[in-house]
TIDOTI-915394 format. One record per residue (C-alpha): x negated, y negated, z. Coordinates in steps of 0.02 Angstrom, whole numbers, plus 50000, padded with zeros to 5 digits. Layout:
BEGIN
XYZ;...
This chain:
BEGIN
504154353355264;502694365655267;501914370555101;501214387855064;500224392154907;500084410554852;498714415054726;498944432754656;498944439954480;500274453054528;502014445754503;502804458654618;501664452954760;502084434654728;503954438554727;503884449354883;502874436954986;503914421954928;505504431354976;504774436455144;504274418455184;505994411655137;506844425155243;505814423655401;504994406555406;506174392055394;505714375155317;504374381355195;504064376255015;503164390454922;502054387354769;501244401254667;499764403254550;499184418554453;497354413854427;495974406254533;495794391354418;497654387654425;497644390154615;496254377454641;497174364854531;498834367254624;497904365654791;497214348554742;498904343054677;500044349354818;498824349954966;499704365155045;499684368755232;499144386955201;498424396655054;498624415655031;497334422754908;497194440354837;495364444554867;495324456354717;495804443754579;494924445954412;493804432454335;493754422254496;493934432854654;494514427054825;492764422454888;492414411254736;494104402654755;493764400154941;492044392554904;492794380254777;494174375054897;492944372455040;491864361654927;493314349754888;493574336455020;495474336655005;495634355655022;494174360955132;495204360355293;496664370755226;496834387755318;496594403055206;497244420855225;496494434355114;497604448255043;496704464755008;497324480154918;495934490654995;495384494755172;494334480355234;492544484455285;491574475655423;490454467655290;491964459855205;492604453855375;490944445355416;490824437755242;492604431055260;492294423755435;490744414555375;491794406255238;493074400655365;494434412955314;495724414155452;496214432555429;496374447055306;498004456655277;498094472955179;499354476355039;500724482855052;501064468455169;501714471255344;503024457555359;502844455955548;500954454155536;501074441255395;502454430855473;501554431355641;499914425555561;500794411455467;501704405655623;500104406255726;499174396055594;500574383255586;500564381855775;498674379955771;498864366255639;500104357555749;498914359255895;497464353255789;498534338755729;498894334355908;497044336555945;496584325455797;497864312855855;497094313756029;495404311655949;496014297155841;496834289055989;495284291856092;494144284855958;495324270155929;495384267256113;493484268056117;493384255455973;494744243956036;494174244256215;492314245456189;492034229556284;493344233856413;492594251256445;491084243356521;492254234956643;493484249256665;492404264656685;493674271756807;494984272356669;493794281756554;493294293956687;495124296956729;495494301256548;493914311656539;494254321456697;496134323856677;496064330856500;496754348556484;495354352556363;493544354556415;492464339856362;490564340756358;489134329556302;487514338056250;485864332656173;485314337855998;484384352156084;486014358056165;485584352456342;487074347556449;487244329156490;488964328256567;490594338256568;492344336456641;493254347156769;494194356756636;492524362656563;491894367556736;493474377856758;493224386356589;491404391456621;491444394056809;489824384256831;489674368556938;489114352156860;487464353656953;487154370956878;487604365356703;486464350156713;484954361756713;485614373056573;485894372456385;487254379256270;486274394956223;486304400656404;488194402356400;488324407756217;488164426156165;486664429756053;487714433955900;488424416155895;486844406155934;485984405855764;487594403055667;488134388555780;486414380555771;486284381355581;488094378455532;488664365955665;487154356755737;486044356655581;487354355455443;489104349555486;488734336855625;487264328055537;488184327755369;489964323655423;489814317055598;491024330255657;491294349055639;492754359355585;493684367755727;492844384555752;492944399155872;491544406855972;491304415156142;490674409256310;489814419256447;490604413856611;489624413056772;490394429656829;489794438056668;491494438656584;491564435056398;492964423156345;493474416456173;493484397456151;493974385256015;492774370755987;492804354355891;491174344355899;490744326155858;489154316155836;488904299655927;487544286855957;487274278956128;486904260756160;485094265456175;485114273556004;485034291556065;486044304855972;487274314956075;488584327856028;490224328656118;491464343056102;493244347256145;493304365356209;494884375456233;495004392556318;496014403356195;496004419456300;497884419356320;498154416356135;496974430656090;497844441656215;499524437556138;498844441055963;498114457756021;499764462356102;500674458255941;499454469155842;499614483255969;501494482055961;501444482255771;500284497355770;501374506255897;502894503855788;501994508855629;501134524455700;502654530755794;503404547455738;505124539855771;505944528855643;506124510455692;507214498255596;507884480555616;509424473855528;510154456455536;511904451155586;512494454255407;511924472355414;510444469755298;508724477155328;507374465855395;506064478855442;505754497655449;504184507155498;503314521155401;504214535055494;505904527555449;505414525855266;504794543855259;506374550055346;507474542055212;506314546955068;505754529055031;504034523854968;503884505955030;504794492755131;505274482454979;506544495754930;507674491255076;507254473655140;508754462455112;509874477155067;511354483755164;511004497455290;512714505155256;511974514755109;510974525055234;512564532255309;513464546655224;515104540355300;515314521155292;516434521955446;514934527555550;514024511555500;515534500755540;515744509255709;513914506055752;514044487355713;515684485955810;514994494955964;513414484555963;514404468255954;515514474356096;514274482756214;512554476856155;511914494756141;512474510956060;511904529156053;512594540055915;512264554955804;512794554155623;512484561455450;511264550555351;510944549955165;509194549855089;508674540654931;508834556854831;510624559454892;510274573555015;510994572655190;510194575355361;510694573055541;510054557955639;510074553555823;510014534555836;509864522855985;510224504355947;510314488156043;510754470156002;509334457456010;509594438656011;508084428055955;507544411256024;508484403255880;510044412655934;509944423855779;510654441355805;509694457055756;510064475555781;508544485755830;508674504555810;507644520055847;508054535055736;507574553355753;507864566955622;508724580855721;509204591755573;507994605755617;508474604355800;510334605555763;510064620055642;509034628755775;510434626055901;511704633455780;510584648355746;510294650355933;512164650755963;512374663655826;510934673655897;511664672556071;513334678956004;512484693555917;511434697556070;512964696556183;513904708656071;512404720156067;512164718156253;513974722456292;513854738156185;512314744656274;512414760356380;510814756056473;510744748356646;510024730656639;509434722056799;508294708056853;507234711857007;505964700157086;504214703157156;504894706757331;506154719457266;507734708757273;509114711957146;509384695157058;510554700456918;511464716256858;512254716456685;514004723956665;513414737256540;513604754656616;514244754056793;514444773156799;512554775156807;512274763356954;511724770657118;513124760557197;514284746357139;513344730757081;514204719657210;513334729957346;511634728457260;511524709857220;510504699957346;509824715757428;508084723357422;507564740257355;507144745657533;508954742157582;509614754057449;508374768457427;507344779257544;505654771457580;504604782957467;505774779957319;505894761057356;504004759557370;503784768557204;504964756257118;504184741057202;502384746057161;502904748856980;503704731356970;502214722857055;500984731256935;501964724856784;501994707056854;500164707056910;499564713156740;500894703456644;501284718856542;502754730356503;502764746856598;503794762856588;504234775956717;505404790756739;506334795056897;507824805556956;509294799457059;510754809057135;512334800757069;514034808357109;513204824257170;512244826657007;510404823956970;510244810656835;508554807156755;508144789356702;506814781856590;506484763856643;505564749556558;505054733956657;504564718056563;504044701856652;505434689156630;504684675556739;503094674656841;504004682556988;505334693956913;505544707956786;506934713456670;507224731556723;508104742256590;508534760256635;509234773556518;510024790356558;508834803556486;509544818556579;509994827856418;508264824356346;507414830556506;508444846356502;507974848956320;506134845956360;506194858956499;506984871456380;505664867456248;504264869956376;505034886656426;505214892156244;503454886256203;502724895956348;503614911756289;503004908656110;501224905956170;501274922256266;501934931556114;500594923756001;499204928256121;499844945956127;499954946255937;498154939855918;497574952456048;498414967055960;497794961155789;496014960455856;496194977755933;496924984955772;495474977755671;494244985255795;495095002255773;494965000455583;493134995255601;492775010455710;493645022055587;492615014955444;491005017655542;491495035755579;491925038655396;490285030955342;489315042455458;490015057855370;489195052855205;487365051955164;487645041155010;486755024455036;487975015154922;489445021455026;488535016155185;488234998655117;490014996955052;490765002155219;489574990155309;490134975455200;491954979755226;491654981755411;490784964655420;492284956555336;493414964655463;492274958455602;492364940755530;494274941155531;494374949855698;493254936555776;494524923155728;495914932155821;494774935455968;494424916755981;496274912455972;496714925556103;495474917856226;495874899656181;497144888056260;497524880556087;498344894455984;498214885155817;496394879455812;494714887855838;493034880155879;492044882655717;490384879655806;490654894055928;491354904955789;489804902755678;488624906155825;489504922655868;489714927855685;487854925555651;487434935555806;488604949955755;487924950255576;486124950655638;486584965855743;487484973755594;485974971755479;484734975455617;483864958555596;482514955455727;482354937355787;480464938255782;480544941555593;481994930355541;482274915055649;483824904055658;483964885055647;485704879355700;486304861155692;488134863055733;489334849555788;490964854055874;492264855055736;494004862855752;494964870855608;496704878655595;496904897555594;497534896855413;495844889755363;494804899355490;495134916955420;494654913255237;493234902055296;492594916355404;492564927855251;491584914655152;490314912355293;490164931255311;489744932955125;488464918755127;487574924355287;487634942955241;486834939455072;485414930355159;485094945255273;485204957455126;484234948454990;483234933455051;481834942455142;481404959055055;480124970955131;480424963555303;479604947155254;479884933855386;480864917955360;482074904955426;483954903755406;484684886255431;486504882455466;487174864755482;488974859555525;489664841855538;491224831655503;491304814355420;492464800055466;493624804455322;493844821855402;492794830555268;491944846055344;490184849955282;489344867255302;487554870055242;486854887855235;485044888855176;483514900055185;481684899155133;481724916455055;481404922254876;482924913054803;483624917754632;482984916754455;483284900154365;484344908154228;485534916654350;487274908854368;488054915354529;489784909554474;489684922454331;488904936254434;489814952854431;489574954754618;491284958054695;490834949354857;490334933154770;491834933554654;492984935854804;492094921454894;492284909354748;494134913954731;494434910654917;493544893654904;494544888354751;496274894954790;496414896654979;495284883055047;495394870854900;493574867354939;491984863454843;490354873554848;488674870254768;487004879154774;485204876754719;483714888454717;482234878354776;481094885154911;482444898054942;484314896954914;485354882554982;487264882254990;488334866755025;490184869155063;491384854155078;493204855555130;494634846355215;495714855655340;497324847555279;498184861355180;499154868055329;500074861455482;499794865655662;500904880055715;500954878555904;
């Protein structure tokens, strides 16, 4: 019976590993120890076949325990596996290898990896035992037949040559003396080639120094033989292969020291180990849940995805427990076992139960597996399909809603491909079809409509598909002797077809035509109204001029002139609207330019005396703002002409107009004239024109105006044209 010693200060680890060993490795006697000191003592007492040591033990860690065991003659050959609770670095790996540790396994323990490692070590022990037996037999045979060997060299050579293991004899310097056929097969070199070579020439650099110091300078001189160790060979074809070597020291009849070694190619074993690791990693990293249960329905193994799916934290929660608890309905579990026993495989979908009691839907594929020992296991792959099934239910509900909506539509719905073929016509509003759908399906647009109309449709469809975008178009058709207008929308459905939805918009088109007709009449009436208003204001202006000419009073002349200028400012707005295409907005830039020109004529201002500086952007305002704004501009500009440059002194009038991104309109009116006295407040002035201007700014324009008298008088007006809506 094999003996296994586990050294770990964590009782749960000892219990879990002991249980795992009893469940999966038959014929094993497990001993435990919780400290390094106790573990070393038990090792000397029981001489186990394998020792598992937690590398992170307090007081005496795994490396110290390993060193003590290797220093004791009775325990130095025992294989050791390190257990680590942390991710193992390359430095730890190298340190472990140099101490002769067979492998390192991380906690929580993967049962497949651990059981595989234990079984491999036991098989290696059996192989080494056989090898030692071979060696013992060989040595005994050498001792017993020493005299006979001289007379039966053929027998020796036969044993030497027919061995399955490679056998070599080398000098202390590593030079080849002789080798058998098995060794020649391992390295690929002929005996003649090897006779002129040494071990370093077929050993990778990373193994040379270690083998020289540890094997040839330490173990062989001290013990006469080496422990079995692994290294690599460079074959003649350049391939690197792993080998297992056991070396011995011998003395020839002439007193020379030679070393002979048994060499085994372990490429296949390494390959099998790598495949096992790959398989383990594949299972563990899979997004699907994998589980194995035994013939009694109890869990043996489950991967991470399975544990996460069922809300479990580690494998210990389920190993050895019934898998029936993972089914919401126990009959589903019984059915699965029955079907597997009957058919050997089973695919089902069932409601599963998580650890927290919540349910979810699982799609599971299972098959029966029979081991080499004829033990029965059930291997299953599980997939959580809850979201998928919920999505299917929602899709069916959505399809039902869409079908109801689709059937209630009054639009025509068709699918037409890139060549103009009708692929599908929905049964929504057959009365609006150019002809019955059964006569349209499978035919091309050119078969149904006149060529100009068909080409128009086809070009529209091709443009939507080529640009991969939704397009709209309007078109008339004569249906049942009536002109019916359609608005169509084409959306790419596939790379070569569009979903063509057409709606009857005849009533809307008729309403639009009536609106256009009414709008044209309204525009004509407004233009006539603006024209007559302008003319009436011109008549009033002329009458005021005539009345002014009858009086010689200067005050009356000035008063009539101011009134007349205000009329001109208002009349100019209507003149602009009469000439404009847009009957609601006027171009403020053009308006200011013409207003300044008219006021200069009214006040007889000569350009050579007073010059203009205009920085005007194109800004449009509504008529409701234009009339009061015109009166404000008239007052500001007129005051400049009247007061800024007395005695015909020259100067400059500057006007600036611009609009910010927030739609605030800015108007600057400034001059470099005499300005006003510092103690004068224009807001309190008793001038009727200014009082009227400030009232218009406050109550009609809801604007803001500021001024300063510095090198003349400067006005800054800010307003937003958002108090009124567009009329036409």
